[in-house]
C-alpha positions as CSV (number, residue, x, y, z in Angstrom):
1,M,28.2,2.7,-18.2
2,T,26.8,3.1,-21.8
3,G,28.9,4.3,-24.8
4,R,26.9,7.5,-24.9
5,Q,27.7,8.3,-21.3
6,Q,31.4,7.7,-21.9
7,A,31.4,9.9,-25.0
8,R,29.7,12.7,-23.0
9,I,32.3,12.6,-20.2
10,I,35.2,12.6,-22.7
11,S,33.7,15.5,-24.5
12,R,33.5,17.5,-21.3
13,A,37.0,16.6,-20.3
14,V,38.4,17.8,-23.7
15,L,36.4,21.0,-23.4
16,A,37.8,21.7,-19.9
17,L,41.3,21.0,-21.1
18,G,40.9,23.4,-24.1
19,I,39.7,26.2,-21.8
20,A,42.6,25.6,-19.4
21,L,45.2,25.8,-22.2
22,S,43.9,28.6,-24.4
23,G,41.4,30.5,-22.3
24,T,38.7,29.8,-24.9
25,A,36.8,26.7,-25.7
26,P,36.9,25.0,-29.1
27,V,33.8,25.3,-31.1
28,Q,31.8,22.0,-31.4
29,A,28.5,21.3,-32.9
30,G,25.8,21.8,-30.4
31,V,28.2,23.2,-27.8
32,P,27.9,27.0,-27.0
33,T,31.1,29.0,-27.2
34,P,32.0,30.3,-23.8
35,R,33.3,33.8,-23.3
36,P,37.1,34.2,-23.2
37,L,38.7,34.6,-19.8
38,A,39.8,38.1,-18.8
39,D,43.6,38.8,-18.9
40,G,45.3,37.8,-15.7
41,L,42.7,35.2,-14.7
42,S,43.5,31.6,-14.4
43,P,41.0,28.9,-15.2
44,S,38.9,27.7,-12.4
45,P,40.4,24.6,-10.7
46,L,37.0,23.0,-11.1
47,L,37.4,23.0,-14.8
48,L,40.7,21.1,-14.6
49,N,39.1,18.2,-12.7
50,V,38.3,15.3,-15.0
51,Q,35.2,13.4,-13.9
52,S,36.1,10.0,-12.4
53,V,34.0,7.1,-13.3
54,D,32.4,5.0,-10.6
55,P,32.0,1.4,-11.7
56,G,29.1,1.0,-9.4
57,D,27.0,3.4,-11.5
58,G,27.3,1.2,-14.6
59,P,25.2,-1.9,-15.4
60,G,27.5,-4.2,-13.5
61,G,27.3,-1.9,-10.5
62,D,23.5,-1.9,-10.7
63,K,23.6,-5.7,-10.7
64,G,25.9,-5.7,-7.7
65,D,23.5,-3.4,-5.8
66,K,20.6,-5.6,-6.8
67,G,22.5,-8.7,-5.6
68,G,23.2,-7.0,-2.3
69,D,19.5,-6.0,-2.0
70,K,18.5,-9.6,-2.7
71,G,21.0,-10.8,-0.1
72,D,19.6,-8.3,2.4
73,R,16.0,-9.4,1.6
74,G,17.1,-13.0,2.0
75,N,18.6,-12.3,5.4
76,D,15.5,-10.4,6.5
77,R,13.4,-13.3,5.3
78,G,15.6,-15.8,7.1
79,G,15.5,-13.7,10.2
80,R,11.7,-13.7,10.1
81,D,11.6,-17.4,9.5
82,N,13.9,-18.0,12.5
83,H,11.7,-15.8,14.7
84,R,8.7,-17.6,13.5
85,G,10.3,-20.9,14.4
86,D,11.1,-19.6,17.9
87,R,7.5,-18.7,18.4
88,H,6.4,-22.2,17.7
89,R,9.2,-24.0,19.5
90,P,8.1,-24.6,23.1
91,D,10.4,-23.2,25.7
92,R,11.1,-25.7,28.4
93,R,10.7,-23.0,31.0
94,E,7.2,-22.5,29.8
95,I,6.1,-26.0,30.5
96,R,4.0,-25.8,33.6
97,I,2.6,-28.3,36.1
98,T,-0.6,-29.8,34.8
99,R,-3.5,-31.8,36.1
100,L,-3.0,-34.4,33.4
101,D,0.6,-35.0,34.3
102,T,0.0,-35.1,38.0
103,D,-2.9,-37.6,37.6
104,R,-0.6,-39.8,35.6
105,I,2.1,-39.8,38.3
106,I,-0.6,-40.7,40.9
107,R,-1.9,-43.6,38.7
108,D,1.6,-44.9,38.3
109,L,2.2,-45.0,42.0
110,R,-1.1,-46.7,42.6
111,S,-0.3,-49.3,40.0
112,V,3.0,-50.0,41.8
113,R,1.2,-50.5,45.1
114,L,-1.3,-52.9,43.5
115,E,1.4,-54.9,41.8
116,C,3.7,-55.3,44.8
117,G,0.7,-56.1,47.1
118,H,0.4,-59.4,45.2
119,Y,3.8,-60.7,46.2
120,D,5.3,-62.3,49.2
121,E,6.4,-59.8,51.8
122,V,10.1,-60.5,51.4
123,Y,9.9,-59.2,47.8
124,R,7.9,-56.1,48.4
125,I,10.6,-53.7,49.3
126,D,12.5,-54.3,46.1
127,C,9.3,-54.2,44.1
128,L,8.5,-50.9,45.6
129,R,12.0,-49.7,45.0
130,Q,11.9,-50.5,41.3
131,G,8.4,-49.2,40.9
132,I,9.2,-45.8,42.4
133,D,12.3,-45.6,40.2
134,M,10.1,-46.2,37.1
135,V,7.6,-43.6,38.2
136,A,10.4,-41.1,38.6
137,A,11.6,-41.8,35.1
138,N,8.2,-41.1,33.7
139,I,7.8,-37.7,35.4
140,P,7.8,-34.8,32.9
141,N,11.1,-33.1,32.5
142,A,9.8,-29.7,33.5
143,P,11.1,-27.4,36.2
144,E,7.9,-27.6,38.4
145,Y,8.2,-31.4,38.6
146,R,12.0,-31.4,39.2
147,D,11.7,-31.7,43.0
148,A,9.2,-34.6,42.7
149,R,11.5,-36.5,40.4
150,R,14.6,-35.8,42.6
151,I,12.8,-37.0,45.8
152,L,11.4,-40.2,44.3
153,R,14.8,-41.1,42.8
154,R,16.5,-40.6,46.2
155,T,13.8,-42.7,47.8
156,S,14.4,-45.5,45.3
157,R,18.2,-45.4,46.1
158,Q,17.5,-45.5,49.9
159,L,15.2,-48.6,49.5
160,A,17.9,-50.2,47.4
161,K,20.4,-49.9,50.2
162,I,17.9,-51.6,52.6
163,V,17.4,-54.5,50.2
164,A,21.2,-54.8,49.8
165,T,21.7,-54.8,53.6
166,Y,19.1,-57.5,54.3
167,E,19.1,-59.5,51.1
168,D,18.5,-63.2,51.3
169,R,20.9,-64.5,48.7
170,S,19.7,-68.0,49.1
171,A,16.2,-67.1,47.9
172,P,15.4,-67.1,44.2
173,R,14.5,-63.9,42.4
174,L,10.9,-63.3,41.7
175,V,10.3,-62.6,38.0
176,A,7.4,-60.3,37.5
177,P,4.7,-61.7,35.2
178,R,4.3,-60.1,31.9
179,N,1.1,-58.3,32.7
180,A,1.8,-57.7,36.4
181,N,1.7,-54.0,35.9
182,P,0.0,-52.8,32.7
183,R,1.5,-49.3,33.1
184,F,5.1,-50.6,33.1
185,K,6.1,-53.1,30.4
186,K,9.7,-53.4,31.4
187,R,10.8,-56.9,32.3
188,R,12.1,-57.0,35.9
189,S,12.8,-59.4,38.8
190,Y,12.8,-58.7,42.5
191,R,15.2,-59.7,45.3
192,A,14.1,-61.1,48.6
193,V,15.1,-59.9,52.1
194,K,15.7,-62.3,54.9
195,R,12.5,-63.3,56.5
196,S,14.2,-63.1,59.9
197,A,15.2,-59.5,59.2
198,L,11.9,-58.6,57.7
199,P,10.5,-56.5,60.6
200,K,13.6,-54.4,60.8
201,A,13.8,-53.9,57.0
202,M,10.1,-53.0,56.8
203,A,10.5,-50.4,59.6
204,K,13.4,-48.7,57.8
205,A,11.6,-48.8,54.5
206,N,8.5,-47.3,56.1
207,A,10.6,-44.4,57.5
208,V,12.0,-43.8,54.0
209,I,8.5,-43.5,52.5
210,E,7.4,-41.2,55.3
211,E,10.4,-38.9,54.7
212,A,9.7,-38.8,51.0
213,A,6.0,-37.8,51.6
214,T,7.1,-35.1,53.9
215,Q,9.8,-33.8,51.6
216,L,7.3,-33.6,48.7
217,L,5.1,-31.3,50.8
218,R,8.0,-29.1,52.0
219,S,9.4,-28.7,48.5
220,A,6.2,-27.0,47.3
221,E,5.4,-24.8,50.2
222,N,6.5,-21.6,48.3
223,S,3.8,-22.1,45.7
224,E,0.1,-22.6,46.5
225,R,-0.7,-23.9,43.0
226,R,2.2,-26.4,43.0
227,Y,1.5,-27.4,46.6
228,A,-2.0,-28.7,45.5
229,H,-0.3,-31.1,43.0
230,Y,2.5,-32.1,45.3
231,Q,0.1,-32.9,48.1
232,Q,-1.6,-35.5,45.9
233,I,1.7,-37.0,44.9
234,S,2.7,-37.1,48.5
235,N,-0.5,-38.9,49.5
236,A,0.0,-41.4,46.7
237,V,3.6,-42.1,47.9
238,D,2.4,-42.3,51.6
239,S,-0.2,-44.9,50.6
240,T,2.5,-47.4,49.6
241,K,3.3,-47.9,53.3
242,V,0.5,-50.5,53.3
243,L,3.0,-52.7,51.6
244,L,5.5,-52.4,54.5
245,R,3.5,-54.1,57.2
246,S,5.1,-57.4,58.1
247,G,3.1,-60.3,59.7
């Protein structure tokens, strides 16, 4: 509040007090003389109220309001920025099945089949097991590929149990050459199954692969678009049975 405003308020308060006490207002320069009150009348209560000062109306109050406005504008700007960021941040639920990702899964499975086909039969089940596990790890983390990833991981675990049951512990591990599979650079070695138990182990592994191919088709039956992709993945998985023919 400026000095002039304070002086004006004090002047009004003094005038009101004078009227209340004497019934007439003191004469001041530039202030008209009010008519005296009639006998028996009391001064209006409104004249006895001294104006209160609101600190918010002064310069400091203005600054406080401006500061609050700035804060509000900052919050609004921050809110807009956050919403803008939300628009550009991909929602995992919006990631859909794509031709590019499905083709990559199929190529990965084919590369596993080609690699394992170069090895002795006793190493093929473990080679296929590790290959399928690596393919599953590379599948996009999107809802529409969730079933494919789950089925392939389960298939890998089932093949691992077969290898553990029929493993030939006297046979050396086969270390995969550095460029055995250009799509998977991970260093790995494969365990052998007993040659005498190879027909039985191959038959069980073949059943596991058939079940995986069937489960892939069934898991996508409720979506025509997804079924087309899962059908191709299923065919690629089923094609690995060529590795499981002993003799």
